[in-house]
KOLVO-985414 format. One line per 10 residues: number of its first residue (from 0); their letters; for each residue x, y, z of C-alpha. Coordinates in pm, 1 decimal, padded with zeros to 6 digits. Layout:
BEGIN
NUM = A = X:Y:Z; ...
//
This chain:
BEGIN
0 = MSQSPIATEE = -01026.2:-00922.5:01003.9; -01039.2:-00618.0:01233.2; -00718.9:-00559.3:01427.3; -00684.6:-00440.2:01785.5; -00542.5:-00086.2:01819.4; -00204.2:-00019.1:01973.8; -00216.9:00247.9:02243.4; 00026.4:00528.8:02167.4; -00072.3:00774.1:02440.5; -00247.1:00779.7:02773.4
10 = QTPEQAYLDA = -00623.2:00831.0:02752.4; -00914.3:00775.4:02981.6; -01129.8:00481.3:02870.6; -01418.8:00720.0:02807.6; -01210.7:00949.2:02587.0; -01058.7:00657.5:02398.8; -01408.4:00521.1:02332.8; -01539.7:00853.9:02203.2; -01227.7:00913.9:01993.1; -01271.0:00571.8:01834.5
20 = WQQLAKRIQR = -01631.0:00653.8:01743.1; -01517.2:00984.5:01594.4; -01258.7:00808.0:01379.3; -01519.2:00554.1:01272.9; -01769.1:00828.2:01186.2; -01508.0:01004.9:00973.1; -01433.9:00680.6:00786.0; -01802.3:00635.2:00705.8; -01835.2:00998.3:00596.1; -01544.1:00941.0:00356.1
30 = GQSFSGRERN = -01725.4:00639.2:00210.6; -01507.2:00380.8:00382.1; -01619.7:00062.0:00556.2; -01791.4:00013.1:00889.6; -01631.4:-00332.3:00918.1; -01853.4:-00429.5:00627.0; -01754.0:-00659.7:00339.4; -01528.6:-00858.0:00574.1; -01568.0:-01233.5:00596.0; -01669.1:-01387.8:00926.6
40 = CVFLNTRGSQ = -01399.1:-01592.4:01094.0; -01424.7:-01930.4:01269.5; -01139.4:-02075.5:01477.5; -01108.5:-02437.4:01587.2; -00950.2:-02525.9:01920.2; -00682.2:-02785.4:01834.8; -00642.5:-02876.1:02203.9; -00293.5:-02738.5:02206.8; -00151.3:-02389.8:02221.1; -00305.8:-02279.4:01893.1
50 = FADVSAATGL = -00632.0:-02240.8:01704.7; -00689.2:-02332.3:01341.0; -00870.2:-02099.5:01100.7; -01153.1:-02313.3:00960.8; -01366.1:-02025.8:00829.6; -01384.0:-02143.6:00468.9; -01394.9:-02513.9:00552.4; -01707.8:-02473.4:00766.2; -01885.4:-02249.5:00516.4; -01937.2:-01984.2:00783.9
60 = DHIDDSRAIA = -01718.1:-01718.0:00622.3; -02007.9:-01506.7:00498.2; -01932.6:-01155.2:00381.4; -02167.9:-01005.9:00641.1; -02140.2:-00712.1:00876.8; -02208.6:-00948.9:01166.7; -02266.2:-00834.4:01522.0; -02411.8:-01111.7:01743.0; -02420.1:-01491.0:01747.6; -02624.0:-01735.9:01954.4
70 = FTDWDQDGDL = -02594.9:-02116.4:01981.1; -02884.9:-02356.2:02035.4; -02996.5:-02703.2:01927.3; -03283.4:-02556.8:01726.8; -03378.8:-02873.2:01537.1; -03313.0:-03097.4:01841.8; -03085.5:-03335.5:01658.1; -02812.4:-03324.8:01922.3; -02579.0:-03065.2:01769.9; -02554.1:-02688.1:01800.8
80 = DLWLANRTGP = -02708.5:-02465.1:01534.9; -02628.5:-02095.1:01495.4; -02833.9:-01776.9:01478.0; -02637.7:-01484.5:01339.7; -02748.7:-01118.4:01356.5; -02600.7:-00865.0:01115.1; -02594.1:-00487.2:01110.0; -02686.0:-00485.4:00741.7; -02877.3:-00729.7:00520.5; -02936.6:-01009.6:00565.1
90 = RIRFLRNDVV = -03028.2:-00894.7:00916.0; -03047.9:-01251.2:01045.7; -02916.2:-01590.8:00936.6; -03006.4:-01938.3:01064.5; -02717.3:-02179.1:01014.3; -02821.5:-02540.8:01069.9; -02552.2:-02787.1:01172.5; -02580.5:-03095.8:00952.7; -02229.0:-03232.8:01008.1; -02232.3:-03613.7:01013.2
100 = NDNHSLIFDL = -02007.8:-03792.6:01267.0; -02009.6:-04064.5:01533.5; -02019.6:-03826.7:01831.2; -02310.0:-03784.5:02072.6; -02443.7:-03515.3:02303.6; -02609.0:-03439.9:02638.2; -02810.2:-03130.7:02722.5; -02894.0:-03008.8:03074.6; -03150.9:-02754.8:03192.5; -03073.7:-02637.6:03548.8
110 = IGDPRKNCPR = -03329.8:-02515.1:03805.1; -03194.5:-02373.1:04130.6; -03363.7:-02358.6:04470.7; -03392.0:-02006.4:04617.0; -03438.7:-02163.2:04961.4; -03077.8:-02282.5:04932.5; -02949.6:-01933.3:04837.7; -02941.2:-02026.2:04470.8; -03132.0:-01824.2:04207.3; -03395.8:-02021.7:04022.3
120 = DAIGARVTLV = -03215.6:-01961.3:03690.4; -02899.2:-02113.3:03847.9; -02676.5:-01857.8:03676.4; -02321.3:-01924.2:03789.0; -02363.6:-02300.6:03835.7; -02054.4:-02504.0:03742.7; -02136.8:-02835.7:03577.6; -01887.3:-03118.6:03524.0; -01971.9:-03413.7:03299.0; -01762.7:-03721.3:03379.4
130 = LDSQDDQSEA = -01719.8:-03963.0:03088.5; -01590.8:-04321.4:03089.1; -01400.7:-04470.5:02799.3; -01542.8:-04783.8:02636.1; -01190.4:-04889.6:02545.1; -01050.6:-05102.1:02828.3; -00698.8:-05042.9:02698.0; -00729.3:-04663.9:02712.4; -00460.9:-04482.2:02910.4; -00725.9:-04237.2:03030.6
140 = PSRSIVRTLT = -01029.5:-04444.1:03138.4; -01226.7:-04127.9:03225.2; -01229.9:-03761.9:03131.9; -01427.5:-03454.4:03237.8; -01587.9:-03168.7:03049.3; -01674.2:-02850.0:03241.3; -01934.5:-02586.6:03157.8; -02048.4:-02278.4:03351.9; -02401.1:-02142.5:03319.2; -02377.4:-01772.6:03231.8
150 = AGDGYLSQSS = -02616.5:-01487.9:03155.0; -02510.1:-01337.6:02825.5; -02228.7:-01499.4:02631.8; -02131.5:-01244.9:02368.8; -02192.1:-00901.6:02226.9; -02569.3:-00832.1:02234.1; -02640.8:-01203.8:02248.2; -02764.3:-01481.0:02474.7; -02740.3:-01842.2:02362.6; -02974.1:-02111.0:02491.9
160 = KRLFFGVPAG = -02962.1:-02133.3:02871.3; -02942.1:-02509.5:02841.4; -02588.3:-02640.6:02875.6; -02472.8:-02845.9:02577.9; -02205.8:-03115.4:02610.5; -02053.2:-03290.6:02312.9; -01972.6:-03652.3:02395.5; -01685.6:-03797.7:02187.0; -01736.0:-04134.3:02016.8; -01613.2:-04421.4:02232.5
170 = TVPQRVEVRW = -01715.7:-04262.9:02563.4; -02026.4:-04294.5:02782.9; -02155.0:-04064.8:03058.0; -02086.8:-04179.5:03413.1; -02229.8:-03888.0:03611.5; -02275.9:-03514.0:03613.7; -02157.9:-03298.9:03905.5; -02317.5:-02961.3:03981.6; -02173.3:-02697.1:04210.4; -02474.0:-02468.4:04263.6
180 = PGSSDVEIFA = -02437.6:-02094.1:04335.1; -02458.8:-02018.8:04708.0; -02322.7:-02358.4:04806.5; -01980.9:-02520.6:04825.9; -02127.7:-02872.6:04805.2; -02128.6:-03076.3:04484.1; -02451.1:-03254.0:04387.4; -02421.6:-03566.1:04173.7; -02671.6:-03683.8:03912.9; -02644.0:-04024.8:03745.8
190 = DLALDQAYRL = -02847.4:-04259.5:03523.4; -02763.0:-04070.8:03204.6; -02820.3:-04196.7:02850.7; -02658.7:-04056.3:02538.0; -02832.3:-03805.4:02308.3; -03086.1:-03694.6:02570.0; -03191.4:-03367.5:02731.2; -03233.0:-03365.0:03111.7; -03365.7:-03121.5:03370.7; -03155.7:-03102.8:03689.1
200 = RQGTGTVEQI = -03336.2:-02966.7:03997.0; -03122.3:-02863.1:04290.2; -03153.5:-03092.6:04590.4; -03319.8:-03386.3:04411.7; -03019.2:-03580.5:04288.4; -03229.1:-03728.9:04010.4; -03258.4:-03637.2:03644.9; -03583.8:-03557.8:03462.3; -03590.5:-03636.3:03093.4; -03711.3:-03348.1:02876.6
210 = EPRTVAPLTS = -03943.1:-03448.4:02598.3; -03854.6:-03300.7:02259.9; -04067.4:-03006.5:02154.3; -04229.9:-02972.9:01817.2; -03976.8:-02807.8:01588.3; -04118.2:-02515.7:01398.0; -04019.7:-02551.5:01031.6; -03805.9:-02269.9:00897.3; -03855.2:-02169.8:00538.6; -03696.2:-01888.8:00345.3
220 = TPLATSLPLE = -03943.4:-01603.3:00307.6; -03902.3:-01403.5:-00012.4; -03884.3:-01027.5:00018.4; -04211.4:-00845.6:-00035.7; -04039.5:-00628.5:-00291.2; -03730.3:-00652.0:-00505.7; -03423.7:-00461.5:-00391.2; -03295.1:-00190.0:-00622.8; -03000.8:-00282.8:-00841.8; -02665.2:-00125.8:-00765.7
230 = TDVTRVWRSK = -02619.6:00179.6:-00986.5; -02441.9:00514.3:-01002.0; -02779.9:00686.7:-01029.6; -02937.5:00765.0:-00692.3; -03244.8:00949.2:-00572.2; -03288.5:01084.4:-00219.4; -03633.4:01203.6:-00115.3; -03598.4:01436.5:00181.1; -03842.2:01350.5:00459.8; -03708.6:01661.9:00634.4
240 = QDAVTPFDYE = -03755.8:01977.9:00430.6; -03438.9:02191.8:00412.9; -03479.2:02552.9:00305.9; -03251.6:02649.6:00017.6; -03054.9:02962.6:00102.0; -03139.6:03226.7:-00161.5; -02854.7:03278.2:-00408.2; -02768.4:03452.9:-00732.8; -02632.4:03285.5:-01044.0; -02500.1:03432.9:-01368.4
250 = NLEGRPNALS = -02736.8:03415.7:-01662.2; -02601.3:03337.8:-02007.9; -02551.6:03710.2:-02072.7; -02316.7:03730.7:-01773.2; -02554.9:03926.5:-01548.7; -02647.5:03816.0:-01195.4; -02995.9:03678.1:-01149.0; -03172.9:03571.0:-00828.8; -03305.1:03219.1:-00794.5; -03637.8:03361.8:-00678.2
260 = NVHRGPLVVT = -03683.4:03529.9:-01017.4; -03671.0:03205.1:-01214.5; -04002.9:03039.2:-01128.3; -04273.7:03062.1:-00862.0; -04357.4:02690.9:-00859.8; -04152.0:02371.0:-00832.1; -03804.0:02420.2:-00972.7; -03543.8:02166.3:-01086.4; -03186.3:02295.6:-01068.3; -02943.2:02074.4:-01258.0
270 = LWASWCGPCI = -02564.3:02116.5:-01256.9; -02392.8:02011.2:-01579.2; -02076.8:02037.3:-01789.6; -02014.7:02020.4:-02165.1; -01762.2:01735.1:-02131.4; -02015.6:01519.9:-01942.3; -02202.7:01283.3:-02178.4; -02481.6:01196.7:-01929.2; -02532.0:01570.9:-01872.3; -02597.5:01637.8:-02242.6
280 = EELNLLTQRA = -02826.2:01333.3:-02263.0; -03020.7:01458.9:-01960.1; -03063.7:01808.0:-02106.4; -03193.5:01655.9:-02431.3; -03448.8:01446.9:-02237.9; -03565.5:01752.7:-02045.1; -03605.0:01935.6:-02375.2; -03804.4:01653.0:-02533.7; -04041.9:01628.4:-02238.3; -04069.7:01997.6:-02161.3
290 = DELKQAGAFV = -04445.0:02008.1:-02220.9; -04507.7:01735.5:-01960.6; -04289.2:01913.2:-01705.7; -04455.3:02250.0:-01762.1; -04798.6:02091.7:-01740.9; -04694.4:01950.6:-01400.5; -04609.0:02307.2:-01296.6; -04231.5:02257.9:-01296.2; -03949.2:02460.2:-01449.4; -03580.6:02377.9:-01500.8
300 = LALNVEALED = -03269.8:02586.6:-01438.3; -02958.3:02433.2:-01599.8; -02636.6:02572.9:-01447.2; -02302.1:02501.9:-01609.9; -02011.3:02452.0:-01366.1; -01711.5:02473.5:-01600.4; -01624.8:02835.9:-01527.8; -01550.5:02736.5:-01169.4; -01276.3:02501.9:-01288.9; -01105.7:02777.0:-01493.2
310 = PESGQAMRQQ = -01229.0:03125.4:-01390.4; -01007.3:03299.6:-01650.0; -01200.0:03133.9:-01932.2; -01538.7:03218.1:-01782.0; -01660.4:03414.8:-02084.2; -01563.8:03137.5:-02326.0; -01730.4:02876.4:-02106.9; -02047.1:03087.4:-02090.9; -02049.6:03123.0:-02470.5; -02001.1:02747.4:-02515.0
320 = ASEILINMQF = -02280.3:02662.2:-02268.4; -02512.5:02908.8:-02442.0; -02446.1:02753.8:-02783.9; -02516.0:02401.0:-02655.3; -02849.7:02503.2:-02504.5; -02951.4:02706.5:-02812.3; -02862.6:02423.0:-03051.7; -03077.6:02172.8:-02862.8; -03353.5:02437.0:-02832.8; -03355.4:02405.1:-02454.1
330 = PFAGGMATDA = -03693.5:02552.1:-02348.9; -03598.8:02640.8:-01991.1; -03353.5:02880.5:-01821.5; -02977.2:02839.1:-01832.7; -02681.4:03004.3:-01665.5; -02345.6:02963.5:-01495.8; -02309.4:02831.2:-01143.3; -02119.2:03050.7:-00899.8; -01905.4:02927.2:-00614.1; -02187.3:03017.9:-00371.9
340 = VVKEFDRLRK = -02435.9:02808.2:-00571.9; -02217.2:02495.7:-00564.5; -02137.7:02538.9:-00193.3; -02508.5:02570.1:-00108.3; -02607.2:02256.2:-00297.5; -02308.1:02070.3:-00158.8; -02419.8:02169.6:00192.3; -02774.3:02051.8:00124.9; -02655.2:01719.8:-00014.3; -02422.1:01655.4:00279.3
350 = SALYREDPLP = -02701.1:01736.0:00525.8; -02906.8:01463.8:00356.4; -02629.4:01204.0:00322.5; -02401.6:01101.1:00608.0; -02137.2:01007.8:00354.7; -01944.9:01315.9:00246.6; -01829.3:01238.1:-00107.5; -01773.2:01511.8:-00369.2; -02069.4:01664.8:-00550.7; -02123.4:01456.6:-00866.9
360 = IPVSFLIDAR = -02200.6:01574.4:-01218.3; -02474.7:01563.1:-01331.3; -02676.4:01628.0:-01017.6; -03024.2:01777.1:-00991.9; -03225.9:01924.1:-00706.8; -03605.5:01949.4:-00689.0; -03710.6:02258.7:-00492.6; -04076.1:02308.6:-00404.1; -04274.2:02632.5:-00434.5; -04188.1:02724.4:-00073.7
370 = GNLRVIYSGS = -03814.1:02709.8:-00143.9; -03749.3:02378.3:00032.6; -03525.1:02107.3:-00109.3; -03733.4:01793.3:-00160.4; -03539.5:01551.0:-00382.1; -03174.6:01504.0:-00484.1; -03099.5:01316.8:-00808.0; -02736.0:01209.2:-00848.5; -02644.7:01092.6:-01197.9; -02871.7:01108.9:-01500.2
380 = LDVDQLLEDL = -03217.5:01234.5:-01410.7; -03507.8:00995.4:-01470.1; -03779.7:01224.7:-01607.7; -04054.6:00970.6:-01532.9; -03941.3:00961.0:-01170.2; -03930.0:01341.3:-01160.2; -04287.1:01366.0:-01290.6; -04401.7:01117.8:-01026.5; -04221.9:01307.9:-00750.1; -04387.3:01632.0:-00854.4
390 = QFLDVDEEQQ = -04725.4:01478.4:-00768.6; -04623.5:01412.7:-00406.9; -04478.9:01746.6:-00299.5; -04782.4:01832.5:-00086.6; -04858.8:01497.2:00079.2; -04872.2:01458.8:00458.3; -04576.4:01380.7:00684.1; -04641.5:01005.7:00692.6; -04633.6:00979.7:00313.6; -04323.0:01198.0:00305.2
400 = KNRSVPFAGR = -04144.6:00946.6:00528.7; -04266.1:00652.4:00318.8; -04123.6:00808.1:00002.5; -03786.4:00857.9:00169.6; -03718.2:00481.7:00189.0; -03664.5:00245.3:-00105.9; -03936.6:-00003.8:-00012.1; -04248.6:-00018.5:00203.3; -04240.7:-00100.7:00572.2; -04378.9:-00014.3:00914.0
410 = WGESLFVTNP = -04252.9:00280.2:01120.1; -04176.2:00194.1:01480.4; -04159.6:00542.9:01630.9; -04498.7:00511.0:01798.8; -04403.1:00179.1:01958.4; -04116.3:00317.1:02166.3; -04106.4:00568.6:02449.3; -03777.2:00752.3:02401.0; -03577.7:00975.7:02631.4; -03491.0:01286.5:02427.1
420 = ISIANIYREE = -03210.0:01385.2:02665.0; -03036.0:01047.9:02637.3; -03062.3:01034.6:02259.3; -02943.6:01394.6:02214.1; -02649.9:01329.5:02448.3; -02539.6:01039.3:02227.4; -02531.0:01279.4:01932.4; -02343.6:01528.7:02150.4; -02082.7:01274.2:02260.8; -02010.9:01203.1:01894.5
430 = RQFSDAVEYL = -01995.1:01580.6:01829.5; -02292.0:01567.4:01592.7; -02428.5:01888.9:01739.4; -02665.9:01982.8:01457.9; -02832.9:01639.5:01475.2; -02875.2:01674.4:01851.2; -03027.1:02022.0:01816.9; -03262.6:01909.1:01542.0; -03379.1:01609.7:01747.5; -03452.7:01823.1:02054.5
440 = QRFVAREQTP = -03625.5:02094.1:01853.0; -03855.2:01833.2:01698.1; -03936.0:01706.0:02045.7; -04017.3:02056.9:02171.9; -04237.4:02121.9:01868.4; -04441.2:01808.4:01947.3; -04478.7:01873.8:02319.8; -04731.1:02110.2:02476.4; -04618.8:02360.2:02741.1; -04859.2:02358.3:03039.0
450 = ADGDSSVNAR = -05062.3:02671.0:03106.3; -04917.8:02910.1:03365.5; -05197.1:02842.2:03614.3; -05178.2:02463.8:03586.7; -05022.1:02333.5:03910.6; -05107.3:01966.4:03864.2; -04844.0:01697.4:03911.1; -04838.6:01619.8:03539.1; -04795.4:01988.1:03453.9; -04502.7:02023.1:03694.1
460 = RQRMRLADVH = -04338.5:01713.3:03548.7; -04385.3:01840.3:03193.5; -04233.0:02179.0:03282.4; -03931.7:02009.7:03437.6; -03891.6:01781.6:03137.5; -03909.2:02070.8:02891.1; -03671.8:02271.7:03111.6; -03419.1:01987.1:03084.0; -03455.0:01986.7:02704.4; -03405.7:02364.8:02676.0
470 = YLLGRLSLDQ = -03105.1:02339.9:02908.4; -02943.4:02081.1:02683.0; -03018.5:02299.0:02379.5; -02831.0:02575.0:02561.0; -02534.2:02348.8:02625.9; -02529.2:02244.3:02260.7; -02524.2:02610.5:02157.7; -02229.5:02666.7:02390.1; -02055.0:02368.3:02232.9; -02093.2:02546.2:01898.1
480 = QDTQAALDSL = -01984.2:02885.7:02039.0; -02328.1:03038.2:01975.0; -02364.6:03249.7:02290.3; -02689.1:03420.9:02193.8; -02867.5:03095.5:02110.2; -02739.7:02948.7:02437.9; -02875.8:03247.5:02629.2; -03218.7:03215.8:02464.6; -03244.3:02842.8:02543.5; -03127.7:02882.5:02903.3
490 = KQSLGLNPQH = -03379.3:03160.7:02966.2; -03654.9:02931.2:02840.1; -03529.1:02655.2:03069.4; -03528.1:02883.2:03374.2; -03868.8:03021.4:03277.4; -04005.5:02668.5:03308.4; -03800.1:02574.7:03615.0; -03640.7:02873.1:03796.3; -03448.6:02635.0:04024.3; -03280.5:02440.8:03742.4
500 = DQALIALAEV = -02928.7:02437.6:03885.1; -02754.6:02315.0:03570.4; -02922.7:02588.9:03364.2; -02808.6:02852.0:03617.6; -02452.6:02718.5:03603.8; -02458.5:02724.5:03222.3; -02604.5:03077.1:03233.8; -02307.9:03181.2:03446.4; -02077.8:03044.1:03177.8; -02264.6:03245.4:02912.5
510 = MMRAGRADLA = -02236.4:03560.9:03123.5; -01863.2:03505.1:03167.2; -01818.6:03473.2:02790.8; -02019.7:03793.3:02745.9; -01799.8:03979.9:02993.4; -02075.1:04006.6:03256.4; -01901.5:03846.5:03553.1; -02140.0:04027.4:03790.0; -02438.7:03841.1:03642.0; -02240.9:03516.9:03648.5
520 = EQSLQRVLSR = -02187.6:03569.5:04023.4; -02562.2:03613.8:04075.8; -02642.8:03286.2:03900.0; -02379.3:03092.7:04093.5; -02489.2:03240.2:04426.1; -02843.3:03115.8:04360.5; -02715.8:02762.0:04311.1; -02479.4:02778.8:04608.6; -02771.3:02869.0:04834.8; -02894.6:02513.2:04767.6
530 = RPRDPRLWTQ = -02556.5:02340.7:04723.3; -02316.4:02506.6:04969.9; -02072.3:02211.8:04973.8; -02004.7:02196.7:04599.9; -01632.7:02273.8:04538.0; -01687.2:02318.1:04165.0; -01940.9:02595.6:04222.4; -01719.4:02776.8:04471.9; -01432.7:02756.3:04221.8; -01648.9:02896.9:03941.6
540 = LGLAQLSSQK = -01763.6:03177.1:04171.3; -01402.9:03252.4:04258.4; -01311.3:03272.5:03889.9; -01603.0:03511.5:03826.5; -01488.5:03728.2:04116.6; -01132.1:03712.2:03989.1; -01257.7:03832.8:03650.0; -01430.4:04124.6:03826.2; -01104.7:04203.9:04011.4; -01268.3:04111.7:04342.7
550 = LSEAIESFQK = -00950.5:03939.8:04454.7; -01026.6:03922.1:04826.1; -01370.2:03770.8:04763.6; -01211.0:03526.7:04518.7; -00966.0:03411.2:04786.5; -01257.0:03340.3:05020.8; -01442.9:03143.0:04750.3; -01139.0:02929.5:04667.1; -01086.9:02859.3:05037.5; -01449.4:02742.8:05070.0
560 = ALEADPNWLS = -01397.0:02514.8:04768.9; -01100.6:02353.9:04946.0; -01299.3:02322.7:05266.8; -01553.9:02120.9:05069.5; -01284.0:01915.4:04894.2; -00915.7:01958.8:04990.9; -00812.2:01784.6:04666.9; -00990.1:02027.6:04431.6; -00684.5:02122.1:04225.8; -00833.7:02415.3:04033.3
570 = AANNLAWLWA = -00929.3:02596.3:04352.0; -00591.1:02516.3:04508.6; -00402.9:02653.9:04209.4; -00604.0:02976.4:04197.6; -00573.3:03027.0:04572.5; -00194.8:02973.8:04559.3; -00181.0:03218.9:04269.4; -00362.4:03492.8:04463.9; -00156.0:03429.6:04777.2; 00154.4:03478.1:04562.1
580 = THPDEQFRRG = 00046.3:03771.0:04341.8; -00220.3:03974.4:04528.0; -00135.8:04347.0:04494.4; -00227.2:04403.7:04862.2; 00042.8:04273.8:05095.6; -00204.6:04179.2:05368.2; -00347.6:03906.2:05142.0; -00015.6:03756.4:05029.5; 00102.5:03428.0:05184.3; 00423.6:03337.9:05002.2
590 = AQAVELAQQN = 00524.5:03029.7:05202.3; 00168.7:02890.7:05200.2; 00145.7:02954.7:04826.8; 00466.0:02754.1:04768.6; 00335.3:02464.0:04979.2; -00002.7:02457.0:04803.6; 00150.0:02484.6:04455.6; 00397.3:02204.5:04532.5; 00109.7:01977.7:04638.3; -00061.0:02041.8:04304.5
600 = LERLPQRPDF = 00253.3:01960.6:04108.0; 00295.9:01634.2:04294.7; -00038.0:01526.1:04147.5; 00003.5:01674.6:03797.5; 00373.4:01754.9:03743.8; 00347.3:01864.6:03378.2; 00070.2:02126.7:03397.9; 00211.2:02460.9:03272.6; -00033.4:02664.1:03487.3; 00073.3:02473.9:03801.3
610 = LDTLAAAYAE = 00440.9:02532.0:03717.3; 00366.1:02901.3:03653.2; 00193.0:02933.7:03992.7; 00483.8:02773.0:04178.7; 00725.9:03010.1:04002.5; 00518.3:03311.2:04115.9; 00505.7:03172.0:04470.9; 00884.9:03132.3:04486.8; 00925.0:03485.8:04353.0; 00700.9:03611.2:04635.1
620 = TGDFSQAIEF = 00929.5:03442.6:04892.6; 01236.8:03598.8:04726.7; 01372.5:03268.1:04589.1; 01419.5:03392.4:04232.9; 01648.4:03109.5:04122.1; 01365.5:02863.6:04185.7; 01115.0:03105.1:04032.5; 01323.3:03122.2:03713.5; 01364.9:02744.3:03699.3; 00991.3:02671.9:03726.8
630 = AESALERAKA = 00894.4:02959.5:03496.5; 01124.8:02820.7:03228.6; 00966.4:02476.6:03271.6; 00619.9:02631.3:03248.3; 00719.7:02819.0:02933.3; 00856.1:02501.8:02770.8; 00536.7:02304.9:02848.0; 00307.9:02585.9:02728.7; 00492.0:02603.2:02395.9; 00481.1:02225.5:02358.4
640 = LGQVENAAQI = 00103.7:02233.9:02408.9; 00058.1:02518.1:02159.8; -00060.4:02764.9:02428.4; 00068.9:03074.5:02249.4; -00098.9:03342.0:02460.9; -00018.2:03164.6:02786.9; 00344.6:03122.2:02680.2; 00373.4:03495.2:02608.0; 00243.4:03584.1:02957.0; 00479.1:03337.2:03124.2
650 = QQRLELYRES = 00767.6:03489.2:02924.2; 00683.0:03833.7:03061.4; 00679.6:03704.3:03419.5; 01006.7:03519.5:03359.4; 01172.4:03848.8:03264.9; 01051.7:03998.8:03595.9; 01204.0:03711.0:03795.3; 01534.5:03749.9:03612.8; 01536.1:04109.8:03735.8; 01449.5:03990.0:04087.9
660 = HPYRQSLDP = 01095.4:04129.9:04079.4; 00788.3:03931.9:04185.6; 00472.2:03936.4:03977.0; 00165.5:04125.0:04097.3; -00191.7:04053.4:03980.3; -00323.7:04353.2:03786.0; -00631.4:04541.7:03903.9; -00700.1:04702.1:03567.9; -01072.9:04762.2:03512.5
//
C-alpha cells in the first residue's frame, strides 16, 4: 500500500506537488512502478476506534492500478455494487455485490425546490433515517443513520446521486428527516416500507415510490484481438520519424567508414557481441535470408560492441568479430561500434521509450532511405517482421500511427479541441522541455498564418494565438539556456502581435543574457507604457539600468516599483543597496538604507543578499561593527547555499569593513 510522505523541509504546496511528479517520473524512467502491481485495499468500519483489513476476504484485492471507484445499486437488488476504473488494463471492472444476509435497504432520490433557495439537485441536503427496533426488550428502541448528499465523492469519481441506507435486520423505518440546503427547517417523510426506492420532493412531505428500471444485462466482451505475450523481445515502430545523426564506425580493417557510405536504401544496424548467443543466432538468420532482404531493398550493418568494454584489446576483438562473420559467410557489412555510435542509438531509443533502461544486446535499428529511424527491435530480430516492416516505410501518417500500437483501435485526436498552451505548460511544469517544444512545433506546422492584409476577427485571433505559442516556445528555449532559439521564437511572436507584453518581457531577459541591457530597457519601457503600476516591471527595468551603470535611473525605477507595491522585496533590496553604495555622495542615504534593509530581513531573515545589503548600509553609516556582523552572517549563508561567487564578493566587502571602509558600487564599463 502507498505510504504518505513525511515532510522534511518547508515547501510551497505547488513546489511539493511538482517535485513529487518529478520523483515519480524518474521512478518510471528507471523501470520502477507507478503504484502498479499493488493490491487494492478494503477496510471495514468495526464501529469502534479501528478498521479491519478485509481486502482478501471480500475478494476486492485485485492487483490493479486503480484510480476511481463509484457505488450504485446497478442490479437493483438492494445492495451496493461497485464500478472500478484503472489506469492500466483492465480499464474498468464491474463488481456485483451478491452477499447474502438478512439486512434490508432504503434508497432516496432528492429533488430540491429553487423557490425555497434550494438547488434542484439538493446537493448538501442532510438526510437522517430513524429506525425502530422490533425487539421490545432492546436497550436502544431506535437508532439513526445520517447521510449527506454530495457532488463528487472520490478521486475522479461520482457515485449514484441516490442516497443508499442499509437497514440492519430486526429494525424497521419510522421516518426520514431532511434538512434541505437554504433552510434550517427539518422536513419529515413517513410511510416507508423496506427494500424500496423513494423520491423525496422538497415541501411535499410525502414519498413517491420509484419503479425499478429495466436492468441492462452485463456480459463480458472478449477482446477483438489477443494481447501479445510477455517476452524479452520488443519492437517499437516510430510514428514520429527521428533523424539519425551521421556517424562513423570502424570497418573490420580498422579504418573509419561513414554510415552514409554503407547503403542508399533501407538499412538495418544491429549491435552484437560474440558472447551473446541470441546475437549469433540472429546473424545466422540474416545470412540465411539475405536474398529476401536484398530483394526488399534492405542492407544490414552488423556492429560489434566488445571493443568498447575493453579498448586495449580492440584489435583482438576486431579480429574475432571478423572471423565469426567470415565463417558464417555473412553477406552484409560488418564493423566495430564506436562510443559515438552507441551513444547515438541509445539517445534514439530513449527518445522513443519513456523508460530509460540500458541499451540491450542484441538490438537492431531500421533506418529508412532518408536517414530516419523507423523501427527499434530489442532482443532477437524477427526477420519475417522485418520484411513486413520494410513494406510500410512509405505509408501515410495515419498508417504510421496505426503500426505504432500493438492492436487496432480508433484515434481520438479529431474528437477533442485541445489548448496547446495548457498542454505544453504541463510538460514544462514536469521539466519535459523537449516534449513541450515538439508538441508546440507540431501545432504551428498544422496551423496557417493569416495573410498580412487580412484584418478579419478570425485572422486577428489566429495571430494572437500563434503569438502565444511562439512566446511559449521562447520561454522553453530560455528554460534550456538556448538564447538564440529563444530570440528567434520571441521575434516571431512579436511579429504576429507587437503588443505581446509577455514576449517583450522575455525578450528583455534574452537581451540581458546577451549583455544588451540597452535593448532590454527598450522592451521593458514599451510594456511599462501600458502597465505603469507593475512593480515587477519597474524592478526589471531598474536591474537593466543597474547593469548599464545607470545608477541614478535605477534608483528612480526601484522607487517607482515600491510606489506600486511597498512590499516588493526585490526592489526594496536593490534600492537600499544603491542608497548604501552609490559612488556619488548625493545619492547615498545611509540611515534610510539601514531602515529599508532591516524591513526586508524581518520578512526573510536568512537571505544572504538581504544580509549583505544591511551590512553595506551599516558601513555607510559608519557602524562597522554591525557591518562586520551582518557580512559574516551573509557569508555563512552564501556558503551554506553553495553560492560560491556571491560568497567571494561578500568576503571582499567584509575585508573592507574590517579596515573601516564602506563599499562603493563600481562604475566600470
